[in-house]
C-alpha positions in Angstrom: -21.2 -75.1 47.8 -19.2 -78.0 49.9 -20.8 -79.6 52.7 -19.9 -79.0 56.0 -18.5 -82.4 58.0 -20.7 -81.4 60.6 -23.9 -81.8 57.8 -22.4 -85.2 56.4 -22.2 -86.6 59.9 -25.9 -85.7 60.8 -27.0 -87.5 58.1 -25.3 -90.8 59.3 -27.1 -93.2 61.4 -24.5 -95.3 63.5 -25.6 -98.8 65.0 -23.8 -101.4 65.7 -23.4 -104.4 63.3 -23.4 -108.3 64.4 -21.3 -110.7 62.8 -24.1 -112.0 60.9 -25.0 -108.7 59.4 -21.5 -108.6 58.4 -21.1 -111.9 57.0 -24.2 -111.5 54.7 -22.9 -107.8 53.5 -19.8 -109.6 52.5 -21.5 -112.5 50.8 -21.2 -111.5 47.5 -17.3 -110.8 48.2 -16.5 -114.0 50.0 -18.2 -115.8 46.6 -16.8 -113.1 43.9 -12.8 -114.6 44.5 -11.7 -112.7 41.0 -11.6 -108.9 40.4 -10.0 -106.7 38.3 -8.0 -103.4 39.0 -7.8 -100.7 36.6 -5.5 -97.8 36.8 -6.2 -95.4 34.2 -5.0 -92.0 34.5 -3.1 -88.8 32.7 0.1 -90.9 33.7 -0.5 -93.5 30.8 0.4 -90.6 28.1 3.8 -90.5 28.7 3.5 -94.3 30.3 5.5 -92.5 33.9 4.7 -93.9 37.4 1.2 -92.9 38.6 1.5 -90.1 41.3 4.7 -91.4 42.8 7.1 -90.3 39.7 7.0 -86.2 41.0 5.9 -87.2 44.7 9.5 -88.9 44.4 10.9 -86.2 42.2 11.8 -88.4 39.4 10.3 -85.6 37.4 9.0 -82.0 38.0 5.4 -81.5 38.7 4.3 -79.1 36.2 5.7 -81.7 33.2 3.7 -84.6 35.0 0.4 -82.7 35.1 1.4 -81.5 31.2 0.3 -84.8 30.7 -3.2 -83.5 30.4 -3.1 -81.8 27.4 -2.7 -85.4 25.7 -5.0 -87.3 27.4 -7.6 -88.3 24.9 -9.9 -91.1 26.0 -10.2 -91.2 21.8 -10.5 -95.1 21.7 -12.1 -95.4 25.0 -15.0 -98.2 24.8 -16.4 -99.3 28.4 -18.5 -102.1 26.8 -15.2 -103.8 25.4 -13.7 -103.2 28.7 -16.8 -105.1 31.1 -16.9 -107.4 28.3 -13.2 -108.8 28.6 -13.7 -108.4 32.4 -16.6 -110.6 32.7 -15.2 -112.8 30.5 -12.0 -113.4 32.3 -14.6 -115.0 35.5 -14.0 -111.7 37.1 -17.4 -110.9 39.5 -16.3 -107.5 40.3 -14.0 -104.6 39.1 -12.4 -101.5 40.5 -11.9 -98.5 38.7 -9.5 -95.4 39.9 -12.1 -92.2 40.3 -8.8 -90.3 41.5 -5.2 -91.2 42.0 -2.6 -89.3 44.4 -2.5 -86.4 42.2 -5.5 -85.5 42.4 -7.0 -85.7 38.3 -10.8 -86.6 38.9 -12.2 -89.3 36.4 -15.4 -88.0 36.9 -17.0 -84.6 36.1 -16.7 -83.6 39.9 -18.1 -80.2 40.5 -15.9 -79.9 43.8 -12.9 -79.2 41.7 -11.4 -78.5 38.0 -8.8 -80.6 38.6 -10.6 -83.4 36.4 -10.7 -84.5 33.0 -13.6 -82.9 31.9 -12.0 -79.8 32.2 -8.2 -80.5 32.3 -8.1 -82.7 29.0 -9.4 -83.6 25.3 -11.1 -86.6 26.7 -13.8 -83.6 27.9 -16.2 -86.1 28.8 -16.9 -88.2 32.7 -14.8 -91.1 32.1 -16.2 -93.1 34.8 -20.3 -92.8 34.7 -20.4 -95.0 31.3 -18.2 -97.3 32.9 -20.7 -97.3 35.7 -23.1 -98.0 33.5 -21.5 -101.0 31.6 -20.9 -102.8 34.8 -24.1 -102.4 36.0 -25.8 -103.5 32.9 -23.6 -106.8 32.8 -24.5 -107.5 36.2 -21.1 -107.6 37.8 -20.3 -105.3 41.7 -18.6 -102.0 41.2 -16.0 -100.7 43.0 -14.4 -97.2 43.0 -10.5 -96.7 44.2 -10.5 -93.4 45.7 -7.1 -91.4 47.2 -7.9 -90.4 50.4 -4.6 -88.0 49.9 -4.2 -85.3 47.0 -0.9 -84.1 46.5 -1.9 -81.6 44.0 -4.7 -79.8 46.2 -3.1 -77.0 47.5 -5.1 -77.3 51.0 -3.6 -81.0 51.2 0.1 -80.7 53.8 2.2 -82.9 51.6 3.3 -82.6 48.0 6.4 -84.1 47.7 9.2 -86.1 49.3 11.0 -82.6 49.8 8.3 -80.4 50.0 5.6 -79.8 53.0 3.0 -77.4 52.5 2.2 -77.0 56.3 1.7 -79.4 59.6 -1.7 -80.4 60.3 -1.3 -79.1 64.1 0.0 -75.4 62.9 -2.6 -74.8 60.7 -5.7 -76.6 61.5 -8.6 -74.5 59.8 -7.3 -75.4 56.3 -6.6 -78.7 56.8 -10.2 -79.0 57.5 -10.9 -77.0 54.4 -9.4 -80.4 52.9 -11.5 -83.0 54.6 -14.5 -80.9 53.4 -13.2 -81.2 50.1 -12.4 -85.4 50.3 -16.1 -85.5 51.9 -17.6 -83.8 48.9 -16.2 -85.7 46.5 -16.8 -88.9 48.3 -20.5 -87.3 48.4 -20.5 -86.9 44.7 -19.2 -90.6 44.2 -21.4 -91.9 46.4 -24.7 -90.1 45.2 -24.0 -90.8 41.6 -22.4 -94.3 41.5 -23.6 -95.9 44.5 -20.8 -98.4 44.1 -20.7 -101.9 46.2 -17.4 -101.3 47.2 -14.8 -98.1 47.9 -11.3 -99.0 47.2 -9.5 -96.5 49.3 -6.0 -95.6 49.1 -3.4 -93.4 50.7 -4.3 -93.4 54.1 -0.7 -94.0 55.4 -0.2 -90.3 55.6 -2.6 -89.0 58.2 -4.3 -91.0 61.2 -7.8 -91.7 61.3 -8.7 -88.9 63.1 -7.3 -86.6 61.2 -9.3 -88.2 58.3 -12.3 -88.5 60.1 -12.2 -92.0 58.8 -15.2 -92.9 61.0 -16.9 -90.1 60.0 -16.0 -91.3 56.0 -17.4 -94.8 56.8 -20.3 -93.6 58.1 -21.3 -91.2 55.7 -21.0 -93.9 52.9 -23.3 -96.1 54.4 -26.1 -93.7 55.5 -27.1 -93.8 51.9 -25.1 -96.7 50.4 -25.6 -99.0 54.0 -24.3 -102.4 52.6 -21.4 -101.1 50.6 -18.0 -102.9 51.6 -14.5 -100.6 52.4 -11.3 -101.5 51.6 -8.5 -102.0 55.1 -6.8 -98.7 53.6 -8.6 -96.6 55.9 -6.7 -96.5 59.4 -8.8 -99.2 60.8 -12.1 -98.7 59.7 -12.6 -101.3 56.7 -13.9 -104.7 55.8 -10.9 -106.6 54.5 -7.0 -106.8 54.2 -5.2 -105.6 51.1 -1.9 -107.3 50.3 -0.3 -106.2 47.8 1.5 -108.0 44.9 3.3 -110.3 46.9 1.3 -113.5 48.4 0.5 -114.0 52.0 3.1 -117.6 52.5 0.7 -118.0 55.5 -3.0 -117.7 55.4 -3.7 -114.2 56.6 -5.7 -113.8 59.9 -8.1 -111.2 58.6 -11.7 -113.4 57.7 -11.7 -111.5 54.6 -8.7 -110.3 52.2 -7.8 -109.7 48.6 -4.4 -109.5 47.1 -3.9 -106.6 44.4 -1.2 -107.4 41.7 -0.2 -106.1 38.2 0.3 -108.5 35.2 3.7 -106.7 35.0 5.2 -104.7 37.1 3.3 -101.4 36.8 -0.1 -100.5 37.7 -0.6 -97.9 35.5 0.5 -98.3 31.9 4.1 -98.2 30.7 5.4 -98.1 27.5 8.6 -99.6 28.4 7.6 -102.6 31.0 7.2 -105.5 29.0 7.8 -107.7 32.0 4.2 -109.3 31.8 4.2 -112.6 33.9 2.5 -115.6 32.1 -0.7 -116.4 32.3 0.1 -119.8 34.0 1.7 -117.6 36.9 -1.0 -115.6 37.0 -3.4 -118.6 37.6 -0.8 -120.0 40.1 -1.2 -117.0 42.2 -4.7 -116.7 41.9 -5.4 -120.6 43.2 -2.9 -120.0 45.9 -5.3 -117.1 46.8 -8.2 -119.5 46.7 -6.3 -122.4 48.7 -6.4 -119.5 51.6 -9.9 -118.5 51.3 -9.0 -115.0 49.4 -9.8 -112.7 46.8 -7.3 -111.8 43.8 -7.7 -108.4 42.2 -5.4 -108.5 38.8 -4.6 -105.3 37.4 -4.8 -103.9 34.2 -3.7 -100.3 32.9 -5.1 -99.3 29.7 -3.0 -96.4 27.8 -4.2 -93.1 27.5 -6.6 -93.4 24.2 -8.5 -96.4 26.1 -7.2 -99.0 24.4 -5.9 -102.3 26.3 -2.4 -103.8 25.9 -2.7 -107.0 23.8 -0.8 -108.8 26.6 -3.1 -107.6 28.8 -6.0 -108.7 26.8 -4.7 -112.3 26.5 -4.1 -112.7 30.1 -7.7 -112.0 30.6 -9.2 -114.6 27.9 -7.0 -117.2 29.3 -8.3 -116.9 32.7 -11.6 -116.6 31.0 -10.8 -120.1 29.3 -9.7 -121.8 32.7 -12.3 -119.9 34.9 -14.9 -121.1 32.5 -14.1 -124.7 32.8 -13.4 -124.6 36.7 -16.2 -122.7 38.2 -16.9 -125.2 40.8 -13.7 -125.2 42.0 -13.5 -121.6 42.1 -16.6 -119.5 43.4 -18.2 -121.7 46.0 -15.2 -122.7 47.9 -13.3 -122.1 51.0 -9.7 -122.4 51.9 -8.7 -125.9 51.6 -6.4 -128.4 54.0 -2.9 -127.7 55.7 -0.1 -127.7 53.4 1.3 -130.8 55.0 -1.7 -133.3 53.8 -0.9 -131.9 49.8 1.9 -131.0 47.1 -0.2 -128.6 46.1 -2.8 -126.0 46.5 -6.2 -127.2 47.9 -9.6 -125.9 48.7 -13.3 -127.2 49.7 -16.4 -126.5 48.8 -18.8 -125.0 51.3 -20.1 -128.1 53.1 -16.6 -129.3 53.5 -16.9 -133.1 52.1 -15.9 -132.3 48.6 -12.0 -131.9 48.1 -10.4 -130.0 45.3 -6.5 -130.3 44.4 -4.8 -127.9 42.0 -2.0 -129.5 39.9 0.4 -126.8 38.8 2.5 -129.1 37.6 2.7 -132.6 35.2 2.3 -135.4 37.7 5.2 -138.3 37.5 3.3 -140.9 38.9 0.0 -140.3 41.3 -0.5 -137.7 43.1 -0.6 -138.1 47.1 -2.9 -137.2 49.7 -1.7 -138.1 53.4 -3.7 -138.0 56.3 -7.3 -138.4 54.8 -9.9 -140.2 57.3 -12.9 -140.0 55.4 -14.3 -142.8 53.1 -13.7 -141.6 49.4 -17.1 -142.4 47.4 -15.5 -140.7 44.0 -12.7 -138.8 42.2 -13.0 -136.8 39.0 -11.2 -134.3 36.9 -13.1 -130.9 37.3 -14.5 -129.6 33.8 -13.7 -132.8 32.1 -15.7 -135.3 34.2 -13.3 -138.1 34.2 -13.0 -140.7 37.0 -9.9 -141.2 38.6 -8.5 -144.5 39.7 -7.0 -144.4 43.3 -5.6 -146.8 45.8 -4.8 -146.6 49.5 -1.6 -147.9 50.9 -0.3 -148.2 54.3 -3.8 -148.4 56.0 -3.1 -151.2 58.9 -6.7 -152.1 60.7 -4.2 -151.8 64.3 -3.1 -147.9 63.9 -5.6 -145.2 64.1 -3.4 -143.7 61.1 -5.0 -143.5 57.8 -3.7 -144.7 54.9 -2.1 -142.5 52.1 -4.2 -141.8 49.1 -2.4 -142.3 45.5 -4.4 -140.9 42.4 -3.8 -141.7 38.9 -4.0 -138.8 36.9 -3.3 -139.7 33.5 -2.0 -137.1 30.8 -5.2 -137.3 28.8 -7.0 -135.1 31.4 -4.5 -132.6 32.0 -5.3 -129.1 31.5 -3.1 -127.1 29.5 -2.4 -124.5 32.5 -3.9 -126.0 36.1 -5.4 -129.4 36.6 -8.2 -129.3 39.2 -9.4 -132.7 40.7 -12.6 -133.1 43.0 -12.5 -135.6 45.7 -15.9 -136.7 47.0 -16.0 -137.4 50.4 -18.2 -139.4 52.8 -18.8 -136.5 54.9 -17.2 -133.2 56.0 -13.2 -133.6 55.7 -11.4 -135.4 58.7 -8.0 -135.4 58.9 -5.2 -137.2 61.0 -3.0 -134.4 62.5 -1.0 -136.7 64.8 2.9 -138.0 64.3 2.2 -141.3 63.6 2.0 -144.7 65.5 4.3 -147.8 66.7 2.6 -151.4 66.5 2.0 -152.4 70.1 0.1 -155.6 69.9 -1.0 -157.9 66.5 
């Protein structure tokens, strides 16, 4: 029997959360920096766009769902998946439990539309993954689509087909809301994730979704769970998609979700993979603005991961392993005017990290640095670098320009990182210059 919304809400205890309490709850997420997204479902069989292909009338709904008869997961190895994720340097992972097509990847008791009953896989695919994630010490995120275009009680199905309008049949809508609450209750009880990654909220309002009640329900038995922004105003962090923000987001916590090629799920014809360098460059761009990157993989229907994606994960592993100190314990760097590249600071603010996604044609320059420089070295290499300060005049408050020699022999094959130890928290000159008035 599906639980009533009223019973779900009655089980919750709503308390006002202070900023300090939220910071503590978000601490692991703030430090994690890198996560791996996994889009896996029946859409990988024919390599079509997940859910959208029938919603946008690119192919008939029945033909889309027919893929379930050929979804085998025959080579699915959760241990191998998590080994790769951990090797990449990611601290958390988010897996699709159910996309907009409604096909659940766990053994849900709320519906027959799941891989246990509808596919040759005939087993729960989420449970063994969760167990392996926990065993290897990573944080667990579960993706869940609030909307469900396959559910007869959901108002919308395709761009051209609407089953009903909520205002015309509120009782039918409440049936769907109860279904959502029941599925989320299962996920929360069975897997107790560290994070929920909601999607699909754009079709209804927070009031219709009962967004606040969903958040309260999840936290009633899982108080420290983190919720993303796609729940109509009741999330903890923003989720820009694909395109890196040009300016630092206003949100204290944010995460860029990005594909390795042009598709979230596996598509046979999509070979437009970004290079590891491009993706690493995007990653350090996120770091420089105090954000995380959630990088996606799309396994085949049998559970194998494409070689191109494996290679990217391994290159990330090489680079993150070498540059740990300049990743996990950093915060946003200095304004872009001061350095031609990406920067971060350590938590104390007295180590400035410079990321060089290029081969310097001469010394690299930092402008407006008012601190005394104690030491400069190459992260992951240890080489001490020579530097000089030019244009520092005793009569001017304007600091000189710092020029750092970066010899060819210390360059990383991808992105070189330089650390500058300062005499205290970073201080920057932000003025427009000064002219001599006396000498």
